[in-house]
C-alpha positions in Angstrom: 40.3 -1.6 1.7 40.3 -4.6 4.1 38.7 -2.6 6.8 35.9 -1.8 4.3 35.5 -5.5 3.4 35.2 -6.4 7.1 32.5 -3.8 7.6 30.7 -5.1 4.5 30.9 -8.7 5.7 29.6 -7.8 9.2 26.8 -5.8 7.6 25.9 -8.7 5.3 25.9 -11.1 8.3 23.7 -8.7 10.3 21.2 -8.5 7.3 21.1 -12.4 7.1 20.6 -12.9 10.9 17.7 -10.4 10.7 17.8 -9.6 14.5 18.0 -5.8 13.8 16.1 -3.7 11.3 17.9 -3.3 8.0 18.0 0.5 8.1 19.5 0.3 11.6 22.2 -2.0 10.3 22.9 0.2 7.3 23.2 3.3 9.5 25.7 1.3 11.7 27.8 0.6 8.5 27.6 4.2 7.5 28.8 5.4 10.9 31.6 2.9 10.9 33.1 4.0 7.5 32.7 7.7 8.6 34.2 7.4 12.1 37.1 5.3 10.8 37.9 8.0 8.2 37.3 5.8 5.2 34.9 8.4 3.7 34.5 12.1 4.6 31.3 13.3 6.4 30.1 14.8 3.2 30.6 11.5 1.4 28.9 9.6 4.2 25.8 11.8 4.0 25.7 12.2 0.2 23.3 9.2 -0.1 20.5 11.3 1.5 20.6 13.8 -1.4 21.1 11.2 -4.1 18.6 11.3 -6.9 17.8 7.6 -6.5 16.8 8.1 -2.9 14.7 11.2 -3.7 13.0 9.3 -6.6 12.1 6.3 -4.5 10.7 8.6 -1.8 8.5 10.3 -4.3 7.4 7.0 -5.8 6.0 6.0 -2.4 3.9 9.1 -2.3 2.7 8.6 -5.9 1.8 5.0 -5.1 -0.1 6.0 -2.0 -2.2 8.4 -4.1 -3.0 5.7 -6.5 -4.1 3.3 -3.8 -5.9 5.9 -1.7 -8.1 7.0 -4.6 -9.1 3.3 -5.2 -7.6 3.4 -8.7 -5.4 0.3 -8.1 -8.3 -1.5 -6.5 -10.7 -0.8 -9.3 -8.3 -1.9 -12.0 -7.4 -5.0 -10.0 -11.0 -6.1 -9.3 -12.0 -5.5 -13.0 -9.1 -7.6 -14.3 -9.6 -10.4 -11.8 -13.2 -10.7 -12.7 -12.1 -11.7 -16.2 -10.9 -15.0 -14.7 -14.4 -16.1 -13.7 -14.2 -19.5 -12.0 -11.3 -20.8 -14.0 -8.4 -21.4 -11.7 -5.7 -21.4 -14.3 -7.0 -18.3 -16.1 -7.4 -16.5 -12.8 -3.8 -17.3 -11.8 -2.5 -15.9 -15.2 -4.6 -12.7 -14.8 -3.5 -12.2 -11.2 0.2 -12.5 -12.1 0.0 -10.4 -15.2 -2.0 -7.7 -13.4 0.4 -7.5 -10.5 3.4 -7.6 -12.8 2.1 -4.6 -14.8 1.1 -2.6 -11.7 4.6 -3.3 -10.2 6.3 -1.9 -13.3 5.0 1.6 -12.5 4.2 1.8 -8.7 5.6 0.3 -5.5 5.6 -3.5 -5.7 5.1 -3.6 -1.9 2.0 -1.4 -2.2 0.7 -3.4 -5.1 0.9 -6.7 -3.1 -0.6 -5.0 0.0 -3.7 -3.9 -2.0 -4.0 -7.2 -3.9 -3.7 -9.6 -0.9 -7.3 -9.0 0.4 -8.7 -9.0 -3.2 -7.0 -12.3 -4.0 -8.0 -13.9 -0.7 -11.6 -12.9 -1.2 -11.5 -14.2 -4.8 -10.0 -17.5 -3.7 -12.6 -18.1 -1.0 -15.4 -17.4 -3.5 -13.8 -19.9 -5.9 -13.4 -22.4 -2.9 -9.7 -22.6 -3.6 -7.0 -22.2 -1.0 -5.5 -18.6 -1.1 -2.1 -20.3 -0.7 -2.3 -21.2 -4.4 -2.3 -17.6 -5.4 -0.3 -15.6 -2.8 3.3 -16.8 -3.6 2.6 -16.2 -7.3 1.3 -12.8 -6.3 4.6 -11.9 -4.5 6.8 -13.4 -7.3 4.9 -11.5 -10.0 5.5 -8.2 -8.2 9.3 -8.9 -8.4 9.1 -10.0 -12.0 7.1 -7.0 -13.0 9.6 -4.6 -11.4 12.0 -5.5 -14.2 9.7 -4.0 -16.8 10.6 -0.4 -16.4 13.3 1.9 -15.0 11.2 2.8 -11.9 9.9 -0.7 -11.3 12.4 -1.7 -8.7 15.3 0.1 -6.8 18.1 -2.1 -8.4 17.2 -0.7 -11.8 17.6 2.8 -10.5 20.9 1.9 -8.8 22.5 0.5 -12.0 21.2 3.5 -13.9 22.8 5.9 -11.4 26.1 3.9 -11.8 26.1 4.6 -15.5 25.4 8.3 -14.9 28.2 8.4 -12.3 30.6 7.0 -14.9 29.5 9.5 -17.6 27.8 6.8 -19.7 24.4 7.0 -21.3 21.8 5.6 -18.9 19.1 3.1 -19.7 15.9 4.4 -21.3 12.7 4.2 -19.2 11.6 1.1 -21.2 15.2 -0.1 -21.6 14.5 -3.0 -19.2 11.1 -3.9 -20.9 12.2 -6.6 -23.4 14.0 -8.6 -20.7 11.2 -7.9 -18.1 8.5 -9.1 -20.5 10.3 -12.4 -21.0 10.9 -12.8 -17.2 7.3 -12.2 -16.4 6.0 -14.6 -19.1 8.5 -17.3 -18.0 7.6 -16.8 -14.4 3.9 -16.9 -15.1 4.2 -20.0 -17.3 6.3 -21.8 -14.6 3.7 -21.0 -11.8 0.8 -22.2 -14.0 2.6 -25.5 -15.1 4.6 -26.4 -12.0 4.5 -24.0 -9.1 0.7 -24.3 -8.8 0.9 -28.0 -8.4 3.4 -27.6 -5.5 1.2 -25.1 -3.8 -1.9 -27.2 -4.3 -0.7 -29.5 -1.5 -1.3 -26.6 0.9 -5.1 -26.5 0.1 -5.9 -28.0 3.5 -4.3 -25.0 5.4 -6.4 -22.8 7.6 -5.7 -19.4 6.1 -5.2 -16.4 8.3 -7.5 -14.2 6.2 -9.2 -12.2 8.9 -9.2 -8.5 8.4 -11.1 -5.4 9.7 -14.4 -4.8 7.9 -14.8 -1.8 5.7 -17.3 0.9 6.8 -19.8 -0.3 4.2 -19.4 -3.9 5.4 -19.8 -2.8 9.0 -23.1 -1.2 8.1 -24.3 -4.4 6.6 -23.2 -6.6 9.5 -25.0 -4.2 12.0 -28.1 -4.1 9.8 -27.9 -0.3 9.7 -29.4 0.3 6.2 -32.9 -1.1 7.2 -33.2 1.6 9.9 -32.0 4.6 7.9 -34.6 7.0 6.7 -34.5 10.4 4.9 -37.0 13.1 6.1 -37.3 16.5 4.5 -38.5 19.5 6.5 -41.3 21.0 4.5 -42.3 24.7 4.5 -45.2 24.2 6.9 -43.2 21.9 9.3 -43.3 22.7 13.0 -39.7 21.6 13.2 -38.4 24.7 11.6 -36.2 26.9 13.8 -36.0 24.2 16.5 -32.9 22.5 17.8 -32.2 18.9 18.7 -32.1 19.8 22.3 -35.7 21.2 22.1 -37.0 18.3 20.0 -35.6 15.5 22.2 -36.0 12.9 19.4 -34.0 10.2 21.3 -36.1 10.5 24.4 -39.5 10.9 22.7 -39.1 8.7 19.7 -35.9 6.6 20.2 -34.5 8.1 17.0 -31.0 9.4 16.2 -30.3 12.2 13.7 -27.2 10.9 11.9 -26.5 13.8 9.5 -28.2 16.7 7.9 -28.0 17.8 4.2 -28.6 21.5 3.8 -28.9 23.3 0.5 -25.9 25.5 -0.2 -26.3 29.2 -0.5 -27.4 30.5 -4.0 -24.3 32.5 -4.4 -22.2 29.4 -4.5 -21.4 27.8 -7.9 -22.9 24.5 -6.9 -26.4 24.3 -5.6 -26.0 21.0 -3.9 -26.8 19.7 -0.4 -23.8 19.4 1.8 -23.9 16.8 4.7 -22.9 17.9 8.2 -23.4 16.8 11.8 -25.9 19.0 13.6 -24.8 20.6 16.8 -27.2 20.2 19.7 -28.4 23.8 19.7 -28.3 24.4 16.0 -31.6 25.3 14.5 -33.2 23.3 11.7 -34.2 25.1 8.4 -36.8 24.6 5.8 -35.8 22.1 3.1 -33.2 20.4 5.4 -32.9 16.7 4.7 -32.4 14.6 7.8 -30.8 11.2 7.8 -32.5 9.5 10.8 -31.8 6.1 12.4 -34.6 4.2 14.0 -37.7 2.0 13.6 -40.2 2.7 10.8 -43.1 3.1 13.2 -41.3 5.9 15.1 -40.4 7.5 11.8 -44.0 7.5 10.7 -45.1 9.1 14.0 -42.4 11.8 13.7 -43.4 12.5 10.1 -47.0 13.0 11.2 -46.2 15.1 14.4 -43.9 17.6 12.6 -45.3 17.5 9.0 -42.3 16.1 7.4 -41.9 14.4 4.0 -40.5 10.9 3.8 -38.1 10.6 0.9 -38.1 7.2 -0.8 -36.6 8.2 -4.2 -33.1 6.8 -3.9 -32.0 8.8 -7.0 -32.8 12.1 -5.2 -30.8 11.1 -2.0 -28.9 7.9 -1.9 -28.4 6.7 1.7 -24.9 5.4 1.2 -23.6 8.6 -0.3 -24.9 10.5 2.8 -23.7 8.0 5.3 -20.2 7.6 3.8 -18.3 10.4 2.1 -14.9 12.1 2.1 -16.1 13.8 5.3 -18.2 11.2 7.2 -17.5 7.5 8.0 -18.4 4.6 10.2 -16.3 2.6 12.5 -16.4 0.1 15.4 -15.4 1.1 18.9 -14.7 -1.4 21.8 -15.2 -0.7 25.5 -12.0 -1.5 27.4 -11.9 -3.4 30.8 -10.6 -0.2 32.6 -13.2 2.1 30.9 -15.0 4.6 33.0 -18.0 4.1 30.6 -18.9 0.7 32.1 -22.4 0.6 33.6 -23.2 4.0 32.0 -25.3 4.7 29.0 -24.3 6.6 25.9 -26.6 9.4 27.1 -25.0 9.4 30.5 -21.5 10.0 29.1 -22.8 12.5 26.6 -21.1 10.6 23.8 -22.3 12.9 21.0 -21.2 16.1 22.6 -17.9 14.6 23.8 -16.8 13.0 20.5 -19.1 14.7 18.0 -20.2 11.3 16.8 -23.4 9.2 17.0 -23.7 5.7 18.4 -26.1 3.8 16.1 -26.0 0.3 17.5 -24.3 -1.9 20.1 -22.9 -5.4 19.4 -23.0 -7.5 22.6 -21.6 -10.9 22.0 -23.4 -11.2 18.7 -26.6 -9.6 19.8 -27.3 -6.3 18.1 -29.0 -3.6 20.2 -30.5 -0.8 18.0 -33.8 0.5 19.3 -32.5 1.7 22.7 -28.8 1.8 22.2 -28.5 5.3 23.8 -30.1 4.2 27.0 -28.4 0.7 27.3 -25.8 0.4 30.0 -22.4 -0.4 28.5 -20.4 -3.5 29.4 -16.8 -4.6 29.0 -16.3 -5.8 25.4 -19.3 -4.1 23.9 -18.7 -3.0 20.3 -20.3 0.3 19.3 -21.0 1.2 15.7 -20.2 4.9 15.5 -20.8 7.4 12.8 -19.2 10.8 12.5 -16.7 13.0 10.7 -13.4 11.2 9.9 -11.5 14.0 11.7 -13.5 13.3 14.9 -13.1 9.6 14.6 -9.4 10.0 14.3 -9.4 12.2 17.5 -11.4 9.5 19.2 -8.7 7.0 18.2 -6.2 8.9 20.4 -8.2 7.9 23.6 -7.1 4.5 24.7 -8.3 4.4 28.3 -12.1 4.2 27.8 -12.4 3.0 24.2 -10.4 1.4 21.4 -11.2 2.2 17.8 -11.0 -0.9 15.6 -9.0 -0.8 12.3 -6.5 1.6 10.8 -8.6 4.8 11.0 -6.0 7.1 9.4 -5.8 4.8 6.3 -9.6 4.5 6.1 -10.0 8.3 6.5 -7.4 8.9 3.8 -9.1 6.5 1.4 -12.5 8.1 2.1 -11.1 11.6 1.6 -9.6 10.6 -1.8 -12.7 8.7 -3.0 -13.9 9.8 -6.4 -10.5 11.0 -7.4 -9.2 7.9 -9.2 -9.3 9.8 -12.5 -7.1 12.5 -11.1 -4.6 9.9 -9.8 -4.6 8.2 -13.2 -3.9 11.5 -14.9 -1.0 12.3 -12.6 0.5 8.9 -13.1 0.1 9.2 -16.9 1.8 12.6 -16.7 4.7 11.2 -14.8 5.1 8.2 -17.1 5.0 10.4 -20.2 7.6 12.8 -18.8 9.9 9.9 -17.8 9.5 7.8 -21.0 9.9 10.8 -23.4 12.7 12.3 -21.2 11.1 15.8 -21.5 11.9 16.1 -17.8 14.5 14.7 -15.5 13.1 11.4 -14.0 13.6 12.6 -10.4 11.9 16.0 -11.1 9.0 14.1 -12.9 8.5 11.9 -9.8 8.7 14.8 -7.3 6.2 16.8 -9.4 3.8 13.8 -9.5 4.1 13.4 -5.7 3.4 17.1 -5.2 0.3 16.9 -7.4 -1.0 13.9 -5.5 -1.1 16.1 -2.3 -2.2 19.3 -4.1 -5.2 17.6 -5.7 -6.4 15.8 -2.6 -5.4 12.3 -3.6 -3.6 12.4 -0.3 -5.2 14.4 2.5 -2.1 16.3 3.6 1.6 16.5 3.5 1.6 14.7 6.9 -0.2 11.7 5.3 2.3 11.8 2.4 5.2 11.5 4.9 3.3 8.6 6.7 3.0 6.7 3.4 6.8 6.7 2.7 8.6 3.5 3.8 11.4 5.3 5.6 13.1 2.0 6.4 13.7 1.5 2.7 14.7 5.1 2.1 17.2 5.2 5.0 18.6 1.7 4.0 19.4 2.9 0.4 20.7 6.3 1.5 23.0 4.6 4.1 24.3 1.8 1.8 25.3 4.1 -1.1 28.3 5.5 0.8 29.5 2.0 1.4 29.7 1.6 -2.4 31.7 4.9 -2.4 34.0 3.4 0.3 34.6 0.3 -1.8 35.4 2.4 -4.8 37.6 4.9 -3.0 39.7 2.2 -1.2 40.2 0.1 -4.3 37.8 -2.6 -3.1 35.8 -2.5 -6.3 38.9 -2.9 -8.4 40.0 -5.8 -6.2 36.7 -7.8 -6.5 36.6 -7.0 -10.2 40.1 -8.3 -10.7 39.3 -11.4 -8.8 36.2 -12.2 -11.0 38.1 -11.3 -14.1 41.1 -13.6 -13.2 38.7 -16.4 -12.3 36.4 -16.2 -15.2 37.9 -13.9 -17.8 39.6 -16.6 -19.8 36.2 -18.3 -20.3 34.7 -15.5 -22.3 32.2 -12.7 -21.6 29.2 -15.2 -21.1 31.1 -16.7 -18.1 31.7 -13.2 -16.6 28.1 -12.3 -17.1 27.0 -15.7 -15.5 29.3 -15.1 -12.6 27.8 -11.7 -11.8 24.3 -12.9 -12.3 24.8 -15.9 -9.9 26.7 -14.0 -7.3 24.1 -11.1 -7.3 21.2 -13.6 -7.2 22.7 -15.5 -4.2 23.3 -12.3 -2.2 19.8 -11.0 -2.9 18.2 -14.1 -1.2 19.6 -12.9 2.1 20.1 -9.2 2.0 18.2 -6.3 0.4 18.1 -6.4 -3.4 19.0 -2.7 -3.3 22.0 -3.2 -1.1 23.1 -6.1 -3.4 22.8 -3.9 -6.5 24.8 -1.1 -4.7 27.6 -3.5 -4.0 27.8 -5.3 -7.4 27.0 -2.4 -9.9 30.3 -0.6 -9.5 32.2 -3.9 -9.6 30.4 -4.9 -12.9 31.3 -1.6 -14.6 34.9 -1.9 -13.5 35.2 -5.5 -14.7 33.6 -4.5 -18.1 36.2 -1.7 -18.5 39.1 -4.1 -17.6 38.0 -6.7 -20.2 37.0 -4.0 -22.7 33.4 -5.1 -22.8 30.2 -3.1 -23.0 29.1 -2.4 -19.4 25.4 -2.6 -20.3 24.9 -6.4 -20.3 26.8 -6.8 -17.0 24.9 -4.0 -15.3 21.6 -5.4 -16.7 22.5 -8.8 -15.3 23.1 -7.2 -11.8 19.7 -5.4 -11.9 17.8 -8.4 -13.1 19.5 -10.9 -10.8 18.9 -8.6 -7.7 15.2 -8.6 -8.4 15.0 -12.4 -8.9 14.6 -13.1 -5.2 12.3 -16.0 -4.8 14.0 -18.7 -2.7 13.5 -17.3 0.9 10.7 -15.3 2.6 13.3 -12.7 3.6 14.5 -12.2 0.0 12.0 -9.4 -0.6 9.3 -7.5 1.5 6.6 -8.9 -0.8 7.7 -12.5 0.0 7.5 -11.8 3.7 4.1 -10.0 3.3 2.3 -13.2 1.9 4.0 -15.6 4.4 1.4 -15.4 7.2 -1.5 -14.7 4.9 -0.8 -17.9 3.0 0.3 -20.0 5.9 3.6 -20.7 4.2 6.8 -22.2 5.7 10.4 -21.3 4.8 10.6 -24.6 2.8 7.6 -23.6 0.6 9.7 -20.7 -0.8 12.6 -23.1 -1.4 10.4 -25.7 -3.2 8.7 -23.2 -5.5 11.5 -20.5 -5.8 14.7 -22.5 -6.4 13.5 -24.2 -9.7 12.2 -20.8 -10.9 15.5 -19.2 -10.1 17.4 -21.8 -12.1 15.1 -21.6 -15.1 15.3 -17.8 -15.1 19.1 -17.8 -14.6 19.6 -19.9 -17.8 17.2 -17.8 -19.9 18.4 -14.4 -18.6 22.1 -15.3 -19.1 21.4 -16.2 -22.7 18.9 -13.4 -23.4 20.6 -10.3 -22.0 23.6 -10.3 -24.4 21.2 -10.7 -27.4 19.5 -7.4 -26.4 22.6 -5.7 -25.0 25.6 -7.2 -26.9 29.1 -7.3 -25.3 
């Protein structure tokens, strides 16, 4: 038992120091208890097959599908618009929106998607983003208490009940307490927290981020030079290839994509965009998206008897330029690049990468007309259009060029565009299955994750694996055997007896308060999941010793573990907004500690009213 306590103390200190990754520390603890024979190899590895771990892994995939399809972004933007220019109203809407999102999907993912939205909104309102970002992080933790799947500590205490053959909490069993916590937290930030954060309005905020493909097109002034030309039945361009036509040399024009009518035997008689190969012949009724000056377009139209399409309803430029297949990105020429002093034409960029260079940004000067014949220099930024799969392959070459931005994420988002309703349906299916208990919660989550990949909300199984936060998964799986070790060696009974002897004579409220405060303090420095894993079995043992209902004590552990506001390391969401908001460690203490105290008093009084002793 004492050996287990020593390992637990060393693990906790390592978490607090933060020199090593939390999952690495947890694996070290797992190896220690296994090698020393405290648990069997089967017990040591049991965490990796635990339903909590499988469920959390599946929720990362479900959340990724929701974000990839733009569902979360659409909902967030619509709700934030309701705030208008009213700072107080906007703060309330931001916190409630994030809180509700975090009840059903990853709070880390929710904060990640909302940070750029909130920063953009704050800048438009001429308010420091620092006023909104800490409330954003806090709301995600408060919202996690709303449902069973909102945060890992909820799942941990539920699993503890199942392990002890007790009825688990219902899907919305946490909701009454979570609603009060979210409303109290929101009220506190509006009335007091906002005033503390107002003093940071003079901060220079680190809000820079990579531009989206549509924003890049606007910056490079691409839209003005894009034109749609249709090959008519009497056009002399029919059955000729791009090699024969030499449009770049003769007209300084670039064929970006082609839309060709699908075969009649197909169910949809639409035009499908694709990148023409150099020797591929053009057909009658092909629609060409061409980049270049209007004068050259007019000359090409006359020379080859083409029809200039101006009806945007018939063929919208943006939908052709950007799709689930094609995208736009920025590429930088590296100092060691072999492309320096060569032109795009010299290096055969199109045939090498299957992408088109539309323009060059040279220290703020945009070269468009003769981009293909301009000699490249170090630091030149090229605007490149092509298939996402080709852009991703281009991203692998680091010697000559560097692709700006997270291409795999942009490609995933583009691939899933237009599927927000599918993601919403899958999420609704999962919630109905879990809330009505028609299906085991873990099976419902795994089914939803499977459907996200099967329906294209995620491009592939590989992308699904990439979206899982493996650090969190391994941390939880590795910490669960430590709880087994504490229970097996009598450590749980020892801690329980200590708390009972210390506070038992003061009544059940004192016991509940003791668990709440201890769990809350631990969760400021180590993972809230690890904290719940340690205290949940102790709480249930203490309840049995005092002949109390275990539900209020376990609820206090779950809630207190999620109320982590006083340090930036208390939760991943706190850390995420630190640099974006320009915060210091002391800012979390100033704003978080009073909120912790207020919530502690309210929760200690409220929990027994809903779950009596």
